[in-house]
DOLO-414127 format. One record per residue (C-alpha): x, y, z. Coordinates in steps of 0.05 Angstrom, whole numbers, plus 32768, in hexadecimal, padded with zeros to 4 digits. Each point is the difference from the previous one (the first is absolute). Example, Ala and Ser with C-alpha at 12.3 -4.5 7.8 and 13.67 -1.06 7.14 Angstrom:
<vexzas>
xx  yy  zz
80F6  7FA6  809C .
801B  8045  7FF3 .
</vexzas>
This chain:
<vexzas>
xx  yy  zz
89B0  86C0  8234 .
800C  7FD1  7FC5 .
8045  800A  7FE0 .
8011  8001  7FB6 .
803A  7FDA  7FE3 .
801F  7FF9  7FBB .
7FDD  7FD0  7FD0 .
8028  7FBF  7FFD .
7FF6  7FC0  7FD9 .
7FF0  7FC8  8030 .
8031  7FC7  8000 .
7FE8  7FBD  7FE6 .
7FC8  801D  7FD5 .
7FF1  7FE4  7FBB .
8026  8021  7FC7 .
7FD2  8034  7FE0 .
7FEC  7FF9  7FB7 .
8006  804B  7FF4 .
802E  802C  8028 .
8001  804B  7FF3 .
8036  8029  8022 .
8008  804C  8002 .
7FDB  8009  7FBD .
8005  8047  7FE7 .
7FE2  801C  7FC0 .
8009  8047  7FE8 .
7FE8  8025  7FC2 .
801A  8041  7FE2 .
7FCF  803A  7FFB .
8001  804B  7FF2 .
7FF8  800D  804B .
803A  7FD2  8011 .
800A  7FB6  8010 .
7FC0  7FDD  8016 .
8010  7FCA  8034 .
7FC3  7FD4  7FF2 .
8018  7FC5  802A .
802F  800D  803B .
8020  7FC3  801E .
7FC9  7FCB  8000 .
8011  7FBC  801D .
7FD6  7FC2  800B .
8000  7FB4  7FFA .
7FC9  7FD5  7FE1 .
7FFB  7FB5  8008 .
7FE2  7FCE  7FD1 .
7FB4  7FF8  8007 .
7FF9  8041  8028 .
7FDF  8041  7FED .
801C  8045  800E .
7FCE  803A  7FFC .
801D  8044  7FEF .
7FD3  803B  800F .
8005  804C  8000 .
7FE8  803E  7FDD .
800E  8011  7FB7 .
8048  8013  7FF7 .
8019  7FD8  803C .
802C  7FD4  7FD4 .
7FD6  7FBF  7FFF .
7FFE  7FF6  7FB5 .
8047  8019  7FF4 .
8019  7FCC  8031 .
7FDC  7FC9  7FDA .
8018  801A  7FBD .
8048  8000  801A .
7FF8  7FB7  8014 .
7FE5  7FF0  7FBB .
8037  8028  7FDD .
7FCD  802A  7FDB .
8019  8045  8013 .
8019  802E  7FC8 .
804A  8006  7FF1 .
8004  8045  801F .
7FEB  7FE5  8044 .
803A  7FF9  8031 .
7FF6  7FBE  8027 .
802E  7FEA  8038 .
7FFE  7FCB  8036 .
7FF1  7FB7  7FF5 .
7FC4  7FD6  7FEB .
8011  7FB7  800A .
7FD2  7FCA  7FE4 .
8016  7FB9  800C .
8046  8016  8010 .
800A  802B  7FC2 .
8002  804D  8002 .
7FCF  8017  7FCB .
801F  8046  7FFE .
8040  7FE1  7FE3 .
7FDB  7FE3  7FC4 .
7FFC  8023  7FBD .
7FBD  8006  7FDC .
800C  7FC1  7FD6 .
800D  7FD5  803D .
7FC9  8023  8028 .
7FCD  7FF0  7FC9 .
800B  7FB6  800E .
7FEE  800C  8049 .
7FC1  8028  7FF2 .
7FC7  7FD1  7FF0 .
8028  7FC3  8016 .
8015  800E  8047 .
7FD6  803F  800B .
7FB8  800B  7FE9 .
7FE1  8045  7FFF .
7FB7  8013  8005 .
7FF6  8049  7FED .
7FC9  8030  8015 .
7FE1  800A  7FBB .
7FF5  7FBC  7FDF .
7FEC  801F  7FBD .
8043  8023  7FF7 .
8024  7FBF  8015 .
7FE2  7FDA  7FC5 .
800E  8009  7FB6 .
7FBD  8010  7FDE .
8010  7FE0  7FBD .
8010  7FBB  801B .
7FD1  7FCE  8020 .
8004  7FF2  804B .
8016  7FB9  7FF4 .
8038  8013  7FD0 .
801C  8031  8032 .
8003  7FCB  8036 .
8020  7FD0  7FCE .
8035  8034  7FF0 .
800F  8008  804B .
8009  7FB4  8005 .
802B  7FF6  7FC2 .
802F  8039  8010 .
8016  7FDE  8040 .
7FF3  7FB6  7FF2 .
8010  7FCE  7FC9 .
7FB8  7FEE  7FF2 .
7FD9  7FF2  7FC0 .
7FC8  802E  7FE8 .
7FCB  7FCB  800C .
8019  7FF2  8047 .
8005  804A  800F .
7FB9  800D  7FE7 .
7FE7  7FC6  802C .
8024  801F  803B .
7FE3  8045  7FF1 .
7FB9  7FE3  8001 .
8010  7FDD  8042 .
8019  8042  801E .
7FC2  8025  7FEA .
7FD6  7FCA  8020 .
802A  8005  8040 .
7FF3  804A  8007 .
7FB5  7FF6  7FF8 .
7FF2  8016  7FB8 .
7FC2  7FDA  7FE7 .
8006  7FD8  7FBF .
804C  8008  7FFF .
800A  7FDA  7FBF .
7FD3  8032  7FDB .
8014  803E  8026 .
804A  7FF3  7FF3 .
7FF1  8013  7FB8 .
7FE1  8042  8014 .
8021  8044  8000 .
800A  802F  803B .
7FC8  802F  7FEC .
7FCF  7FC5  8003 .
800F  7FF5  804A .
7FE4  8027  803B .
8030  8024  802F .
8000  7FC7  8032 .
800B  7FCB  7FCA .
803A  8028  7FE3 .
8020  8003  8045 .
7FF6  7FB4  8006 .
8023  7FF7  7FBD .
803B  802B  8018 .
8005  7FD5  803E .
8000  7FC1  7FD5 .
8039  801E  7FD8 .
8026  8013  803F .
7FFD  7FB9  801D .
800A  7FDC  7FBD .
8048  7FED  8010 .
7FF6  7FF0  804A .
8027  803D  8018 .
8021  8003  8044 .
7FE7  8048  800C .
7FBF  8022  7FEB .
7FFC  804C  8005 .
7FB9  801B  7FFF .
7FFE  804C  7FF8 .
7FBB  801A  8012 .
7FDF  7FC3  7FDE .
7FB9  8011  8017 .
7FFE  804D  7FFF .
7FD5  800A  7FC2 .
7FD2  7FC4  800D .
7FBB  7FF8  801F .
7FFF  7FE3  8046 .
7FE3  7FBE  7FE8 .
8036  7FF9  7FCB .
8034  8017  8032 .
7FED  7FC7  802E .
8006  7FCF  7FC6 .
8045  801B  7FEC .
801B  7FFB  8046 .
7FE8  7FB8  8003 .
8022  7FF2  7FBE .
8041  801D  8019 .
7FFC  7FD3  803D .
7FF2  7FC4  7FD3 .
803C  8013  7FD4 .
802C  8005  803E .
7FEA  7FBB  8017 .
800C  7FE1  7FBC .
8045  801E  7FF6 .
8018  8006  8049 .
8017  8047  7FEE .
800C  803A  802E .
7FD4  803C  7FF3 .
800B  804B  8006 .
7FBB  8021  8004 .
8004  804B  7FF3 .
7FBF  8023  8011 .
7FE1  803D  8022 .
7FC6  7FD5  801B .
8010  7FEA  8047 .
7FC6  7FD0  7FFD .
8022  7FDA  7FC6 .
8040  7FFE  8029 .
7FDB  7FE6  803E .
7FE3  7FC6  7FDA .
803C  7FEB  7FD5 .
8042  8015  8020 .
802C  7FDD  8033 .
802C  803D  800C .
7FF4  8049  7FF1 .
8031  8038  7FEF .
7FE6  8047  8003 .
8026  8031  7FD4 .
8004  804C  8004 .
802D  8030  7FDA .
8026  7FC8  7FDE .
8010  7FD5  803C .
7FE2  7FCE  802F .
7FE5  8021  803F .
7FDF  7FC2  8020 .
8006  7FB6  7FF6 .
7FDD  7FC7  8026 .
7FD7  7FC1  7FFA .
7FBA  800F  7FE7 .
7FDE  7FF1  8043 .
8032  8028  8027 .
7FFD  803C  7FD3 .
7FB4  8005  8000 .
7FFC  7FF3  804B .
8038  802D  8018 .
8018  8032  7FCC .
803C  8027  801A .
800B  8036  7FCB .
7FD2  803D  8000 .
7FFB  7FFC  7FB4 .
7FE6  7FB9  8002 .
7FCF  8013  8037 .
7FE8  803A  7FD5 .
7FF6  7FD2  7FC3 .
7FD6  7FD0  802A .
7FD6  8038  801E .
7FF2  801D  7FBB .
7FDE  7FC1  7FE7 .
7FB4  7FFC  8002 .
7FEF  7FBB  801B .
7FC6  7FD5  7FEC .
7FFC  7FE3  8046 .
7FFC  8045  8021 .
7FB9  801B  8005 .
8011  803C  802C .
8014  8028  7FC2 .
802B  802F  8029 .
802B  8032  7FD9 .
803E  7FDF  7FE3 .
8045  8016  8015 .
8024  8018  7FC1 .
804B  8008  7FFD .
8005  804B  7FF3 .
8033  801D  7FD0 .
8023  7FE0  7FC5 .
803E  7FD3  7FF9 .
8042  8026  7FF7 .
8022  8009  7FBD .
8038  7FCD  7FFB .
8033  8034  7FEA .
8036  8017  8031 .
7FDC  7FE4  803C .
801A  801C  8042 .
801E  7FD1  8035 .
7FBF  7FFB  8027 .
7FC4  7FD3  8006 .
7FDC  800A  7FBD .
7FBD  7FF8  8023 .
800E  8037  8034 .
7FD8  8036  7FDC .
7FC1  7FD5  8002 .
800B  7FDB  8042 .
7FD3  8013  803B .
8033  7FE1  8030 .
803D  8025  7FE5 .
8038  8018  802F .
803B  802E  7FF4 .
802E  7FC4  7FFD .
7FD9  7FE5  7FC5 .
8019  803A  7FD6 .
8049  7FF7  8013 .
800D  7FBD  7FDE .
7FDA  7FCC  7FD9 .
7FF0  7FC4  802D .
8018  7FBB  7FEB .
7FD3  7FC4  7FF8 .
8009  7FDD  8043 .
7FE3  7FC1  801E .
7FD3  8007  803C .
8014  7FCE  8035 .
7FC8  7FD4  8018 .
7FD4  8009  7FC3 .
7FF3  7FC5  7FD1 .
800E  7FB7  8009 .
8027  7FF2  7FC1 .
7FCC  7FD9  7FD8 .
7FDE  8015  7FC0 .
7FC7  8023  8022 .
8027  8023  8037 .
8047  800A  7FE9 .
8033  8032  801B .
7FDF  8044  8007 .
802A  803D  7FEC .
7FEF  8049  7FF8 .
8024  8040  7FEA .
7FE6  802C  8038 .
8024  801C  803D .
7FC0  7FF8  8029 .
7FED  7FBA  7FE9 .
800D  7FE2  8045 .
7FD0  8032  801F .
7FC6  7FF2  7FD1 .
7FCB  7FCF  8018 .
7FBC  7FF6  7FE0 .
8007  803F  7FD6 .
800F  802C  803C .
803B  801C  8027 .
7FF6  8004  804B .
7FB6  7FF0  7FF7 .
7FF5  803C  7FD1 .
7FED  7FEC  7FB8 .
8034  8015  7FCD .
7FC9  8015  7FD0 .
7FCB  8028  8027 .
7FB9  7FE5  7FF9 .
7FDA  8031  7FD3 .
7FC5  8024  801E .
7FBB  7FE4  7FF1 .
7FD8  8024  7FCB .
7FB9  8018  800C .
7FD5  7FED  7FC5 .
7FC2  802B  8006 .
7FDC  7FDE  7FC6 .
8005  7FBC  8023 .
7FD4  801B  8039 .
7FC5  8005  7FD0 .
7FDF  7FBD  7FED .
800F  7FEB  7FB9 .
7FB8  8000  7FE9 .
7FF9  8048  8016 .
803A  801A  7FD7 .
7FF5  8017  7FB8 .
801A  7FD7  7FC5 .
803B  801E  7FDB .
8003  7FC8  7FCC .
7FCD  7FCD  7FEA .
8005  7FCC  7FC9 .
7FC3  7FD8  7FEB .
8007  7FC6  7FCE .
803C  8020  7FDD .
8019  7FD9  7FC4 .
803B  800D  7FD1 .
8011  7FD4  7FC5 .
8036  8002  7FCA .
7FFC  7FE0  7FBB .
8030  7FC7  7FF3 .
8017  8007  7FB8 .
8028  7FD5  7FD0 .
8022  8010  7FBF .
8031  8034  7FE5 .
7FE5  8032  7FCE .
7FB9  7FE6  8002 .
7FF1  7FF5  804A .
7FC3  7FDA  8015 .
7FE2  7FF6  8045 .
8007  7FB9  8019 .
7FEA  800A  8048 .
7FF4  8030  8039 .
802B  800C  803E .
7FD6  800B  803E .
8030  802C  8027 .
7FCB  8019  8032 .
7FC2  7FD6  8003 .
7FC7  801F  8029 .
801E  8019  8041 .
7FDC  8024  8039 .
8023  8027  8037 .
7FFB  8042  8026 .
802F  802A  802A .
7FE7  802D  8038 .
801D  8042  8018 .
803F  7FF6  802A .
8006  7FB7  7FEB .
8037  7FD8  7FDD .
7FED  7FC6  7FD3 .
8039  7FD1  7FED .
7FF8  7FE0  7FBB .
802B  7FC1  7FFB .
800B  7FC6  7FD0 .
8032  7FE1  7FD1 .
801A  8022  7FC1 .
7FCC  7FFE  7FCA .
7FC4  7FFF  8030 .
7FE7  8045  7FE9 .
8019  802F  8037 .
8021  8032  7FD2 .
7FC8  7FFE  7FCD .
7FCF  8010  8039 .
802B  803D  8013 .
8002  8018  7FB8 .
7FB4  7FFA  7FFA .
7FF8  8029  803F .
8033  8035  7FEE .
7FE5  8007  7FB9 .
7FC0  8020  801B .
7FDA  7FE4  7FC4 .
7FC3  7FD1  7FFF .
8016  7FB7  8004 .
7FEB  7FCD  7FCC .
7FCE  7FE4  8032 .
7FED  8016  8046 .
800D  8044  8021 .
8037  8026  8022 .
7FF0  8039  8031 .
8036  802E  801D .
7FEA  8028  803D .
7FB8  7FF4  7FED .
8007  8015  7FB7 .
7FF4  7FCA  7FCB .
8035  8002  7FCA .
7FCA  7FF5  7FCC .
7FE4  8045  8011 .
8043  8024  7FF6 .
7FF3  801C  7FBA .
8026  8042  8004 .
804A  800C  800A .
7FF1  802C  803C .
7FDA  7FC7  8022 .
803A  7FD0  7FF5 .
8032  8033  801A .
7FD6  800B  803F .
7FFD  7FB6  800F .
804A  7FF6  7FF0 .
8012  802F  8039 .
7FDF  7FCE  8030 .
8027  7FC3  7FE7 .
804B  7FFE  7FF5 .
8033  7FC8  7FF4 .
8044  7FEC  801C .
8029  7FD3  7FD2 .
802E  7FC5  800D .
8040  801D  7FE4 .
800F  8043  8021 .
8036  8012  7FCE .
7FD8  7FEF  7FC3 .
7FC4  8027  801A .
8028  8041  8008 .
8019  802B  7FC6 .
804C  8001  8009 .
8004  8044  7FDD .
7FD3  8022  8032 .
8013  8019  8046 .
7FD7  7FE9  803C .
7FE0  8045  8001 .
7FE7  7FF9  7FB8 .
7FE9  7FB8  800C .
7FD5  8016  803B .
7FE9  8041  7FE2 .
7FE8  7FDF  7FC0 .
7FC0  7FE1  801D .
7FF2  8041  8026 .
8004  8027  7FBF .
7FD3  7FCD  7FDF .
7FC9  800F  8032 .
8006  804B  7FF6 .
8034  8018  8031 .
802C  8035  7FDF .
801B  802D  8037 .
804A  7FF3  8009 .
8001  8011  804A .
7FC6  7FD1  800E .
8020  7FCA  7FD5 .
8041  8006  8027 .
7FDB  7FFB  8043 .
7FD7  7FC4  7FEB .
803D  7FDB  7FE4 .
8025  800B  8042 .
7FC3  7FE7  8026 .
7FFC  7FC1  7FD5 .
8049  7FF1  800A .
7FFB  8008  804B .
7FC1  7FD5  8001 .
8026  7FC4  7FE2 .
803F  800B  8029 .
802C  8024  7FCD .
8029  803F  800A .
7FE1  803B  7FDA .
8046  801B  7FF6 .
800B  7FC8  7FCD .
7FC8  8018  7FD2 .
8031  8015  7FC9 .
8020  7FBB  7FFB .
7FF2  7FCE  7FC9 .
7FE5  7FB9  800F .
8043  7FE0  7FF4 .
801C  8023  803D .
7FCF  7FDA  802E .
7FFF  7FB9  8019 .
7FCB  7FCE  7FEB .
7FD7  800B  803F .
8005  804B  7FF9 .
7FEA  7FFC  7FB7 .
7FC3  7FD8  8015 .
7FF0  8036  8034 .
8003  8033  7FC8 .
7FCE  7FD5  7FD9 .
7FD2  7FFE  803C .
8006  804B  8009 .
7FEE  800B  7FB7 .
7FC3  7FD3  8008 .
7FEA  8028  803E .
8007  8044  7FDD .
7FB7  8002  7FEA .
7FE7  7FEB  8045 .
7FE1  7FBF  7FE8 .
7FD2  7FD4  8028 .
8019  7FBE  7FE2 .
8047  7FEA  7FEE .
800A  7FC5  7FD2 .
8043  7FE0  8011 .
801E  7FCE  7FCF .
8037  7FD8  8022 .
801B  8040  8021 .
8035  7FDE  802B .
8014  7FC3  7FD7 .
803D  8023  7FE1 .
801B  8018  8044 .
802F  7FE1  8033 .
7FDE  7FE7  803E .
801D  8038  802B .
7FE6  8035  7FD0 .
7FBF  7FDA  7FF5 .
7FF0  8006  804A .
8005  804C  7FFE .
7FD1  8005  7FC4 .
7FCD  7FD1  8020 .
8002  8029  8040 .
7FF7  803F  7FD7 .
7FC3  7FE4  7FDC .
7FE0  7FEB  8042 .
800E  8044  801F .
7FE4  8026  7FC4 .
7FC1  7FD5  8002 .
7FF5  800E  804A .
8010  804B  7FF9 .
7FDC  8010  7FBF .
7FC8  7FCB  8001 .
8019  7FE3  7FBE .
7FE7  7FC0  7FE1 .
802F  7FD0  7FDC .
7FF9  7FCA  7FCB .
8041  7FDC  800D .
8019  7FCD  7FCD .
803B  7FD4  8015 .
801A  7FB9  7FF8 .
801F  8001  8046 .
7FC8  7FEA  802E .
8027  8012  803E .
7FFE  8049  7FEA .
7FB7  7FFA  7FEE .
7FF0  7FE2  8044 .
8024  8039  8023 .
7FE1  803A  7FDB .
7FBA  7FE8  7FEB .
7FBD  8002  8023 .
7FE0  7FD2  7FCD .
801C  7FCF  7FCC .
7FE6  7FE9  7FBD .
8020  7FC3  7FE1 .
7FFE  7FFC  7FB3 .
8009  7FC3  7FD4 .
7FFA  8003  7FB4 .
7FD6  803F  7FFE .
7FD1  7FEE  8039 .
8000  800F  804A .
8000  7FBD  8025 .
8002  801A  8047 .
7FF5  8044  8021 .
7FF8  8018  8047 .
8020  801F  803D .
804B  7FF6  8001 .
8002  7FD9  8041 .
7FC5  7FD5  7FEB .
8020  7FEE  7FBD .
8046  7FF5  801C .
7FEB  7FDB  803F .
7FC8  7FD7  7FE0 .
800C  7FFA  7FB5 .
7FC8  7FDA  7FDE .
8012  7FFA  7FB7 .
8037  7FCD  7FF0 .
8024  8033  7FD5 .
8003  8031  803B .
801B  7FC8  802C .
8036  7FF2  7FCD .
8014  8049  7FFB .
8006  8007  804C .
8026  7FC0  8009 .
8033  8015  7FCC .
8015  8040  8025 .
8043  7FF5  8022 .
8003  8012  804A .
803E  8020  801F .
8001  7FCA  8035 .
802B  7FC3  7FF3 .
7FD9  7FD2  802F .
7FBC  8013  7FE6 .
8018  8000  7FB8 .
801D  7FBA  8004 .
7FC3  7FE1  8024 .
7FC5  8021  7FDC .
7FD7  7FDA  7FCD .
8000  801C  7FB9 .
7FCB  7FFB  7FCB .
802A  7FFB  7FC0 .
7FD8  800D  7FC1 .
8012  7FD4  7FC4 .
7FF7  8013  7FB8 .
7FF8  8044  7FDF .
7FC6  8030  7FFA .
7FCB  7FE8  7FCF .
7FF3  8029  7FC1 .
7FDD  8043  800D .
7FDB  7FF6  7FBE .
7FD6  7FC9  801E .
7FBF  801A  801E .
7FD9  7FBF  8004 .
7FD7  7FF4  803F .
8025  7FE2  803A .
8034  8012  8033 .
803F  801D  7FDE .
802C  7FE5  8038 .
7FEB  7FB8  7FF8 .
803E  7FE9  7FDA .
802E  8016  8039 .
7FD2  7FF7  803C .
801A  7FD1  8037 .
7FB9  7FFB  801D .
7FE4  7FE8  7FBE .
802A  7FC1  8004 .
7FDF  7FEC  8041 .
7FB8  8008  7FE9 .
7FCF  7FCB  7FE8 .
7FF1  7FFB  7FB6 .
7FBC  8025  8005 .
8022  8038  8026 .
8038  8003  7FCC .
7FCC  8004  7FC9 .
7FE1  803C  8022 .
8044  8022  8003 .
800C  7FF4  7FB7 .
7FBB  8014  7FE8 .
7FE4  8036  802E .
8022  8044  800A .
8003  800F  804B .
7FE7  8044  8017 .
8017  8029  803B .
7FDC  7FE6  803E .
7FFF  801A  8047 .
7FF2  7FBF  8026 .
7FE0  8027  8039 .
8032  8039  7FFE .
7FEF  8031  7FCA .
8041  8026  800A .
802B  7FC3  7FEF .
7FEE  7FE2  7FBD .
801F  7FC7  7FD9 .
7FF4  7FDF  7FBC .
8008  7FB7  800F .
7FCA  7FCB  7FFE .
801F  7FD7  8038 .
8025  8033  802C .
7FD9  7FE5  803B .
8025  7FBE  7FF8 .
8044  8022  8006 .
7FE9  8027  803D .
7FE7  7FC1  8024 .
8040  7FDB  7FED .
802A  8038  801D .
7FD8  8000  8040 .
</vexzas>
């Protein structure tokens, strides 16, 4: 059996740039003292990247804010944070302000809130330079333009004069990165820098951070919930839970041989793009503990499937596992805070998996050929435009925004269609057109065989609305905080005519049990539930009218990966049990791959590729689809470091332009390889969806055959 020993600093190793020792952060609250960070220690060397992962509330961001000295005055901070030989916790705010921006650069999650809206991007970078350096305004402006060019912003001399609202989300994040590296910092802290971004922009931002690290030689702390991002960018990984580190190792070692049940659970909860089996995910059941008056026990014990009585007697220390790791950047000393870490091998103890493999679901609808199943939704040539106006009091139309521009799709009974694409491609507008149950500007929408143009009376609309319900992205914003769960679930039942209190009570209990909630909690308010439980309440409400089709708008994007897995499993189980159909909109293509039977890829209001999920993901034809798939991070360090990416350059063209031609031509990598006559065809002729011998897999690219032959 492998023994554990105390974590020791190896003699003769290079002096770390950043050394954190026994960092503790506590906040006062009405319930008592909240111990947000409980004795975190780590070293970070120059040029290396430390990935910090964990669920919400694990202490990741509080740790980084303590390093930056940005915690409020009422926070009690102890321990030491040594940067270049100086303890930052001993510095007052005036002295710390000289360190921030100069020695430490910070990239926040929301780039818009990090920028001042009334000042130009260039002037804000100039300010960051002049605060810390004796540099003239002209030289600072020149440096600001150079930094914007370094982070990949086109026309940097012109865009430097622009304001934050004139930049896209990805460009704003690039500007924040430029500001963070303006003074060549020794340490860059990136707190969820890609969370709110599209996958294509996310790939660009990660490349920019790597470029910034090469240019400055800085160490990087990458805080994220996305293990794929960590796999591709980190040298070492620290997993946090309940305010402390519970596992630490080199990135290759951690992903190959995780030794903490919590880490194993996080990895099993991730839908993987390279896994076509689509087996049920293994969620980490339960919720993290409240960090008030924690008992002296393993904080993960209540959720751990490998728990023993000894785990509840004392909290285990973070101990090194002898024989694991080789001491280099990709396989450093492996330590875990688990009494059974030495017993764990390949996610199992004694050959038995720690997380039992979920039973396979029987999908009865899948046994019937697709063409024999009835259509629950059909869109034919649907178009939605918005007027582009100019002026204050007297507005005049100066253009037209083509939000949805002639799309065709259908969903069969018991089928899930994933609708994917970048922000601004028209996904949400498509959903609104469907849920409005009104005739579109052009084309037709039919729900369960009923054309929305024929729904003249209120009774007709109400009857169709029972067949189609929606689950929203933000579970808290979608639920009335003043209503109990009983009232939330009873409301749609009353709307369809159910008035008997006994029947209502029975149906509410059945709905809660159906989505895995305890009916005894029906009298609680939404605030008393976790994020995943609130989303289950939203799903239960959508199921109240026994619909045939659920429209799901980013239903898991606001959830931690462990909670997300449970919701995805629930949706798959409900589909198999009730024969539901889903229109599933998401920006995470790994989730779409796991849950969808078919996929439709949208770009600027048009569908550019559609087909069976395996066909589209295994053999993408359109260059845009290839770029989307290549941008998805894989939770596999070897695969992530060796795969070839298709990085899109430039921003989306204007949605007001409806001239003939391919809308993707300005960003298309394939276009650059074509002959001039072929390029002219791309610029002048709008491509239509074509089957190329397979009428179930369509793409809208004139020269998709060239990419297929090149790949083969």
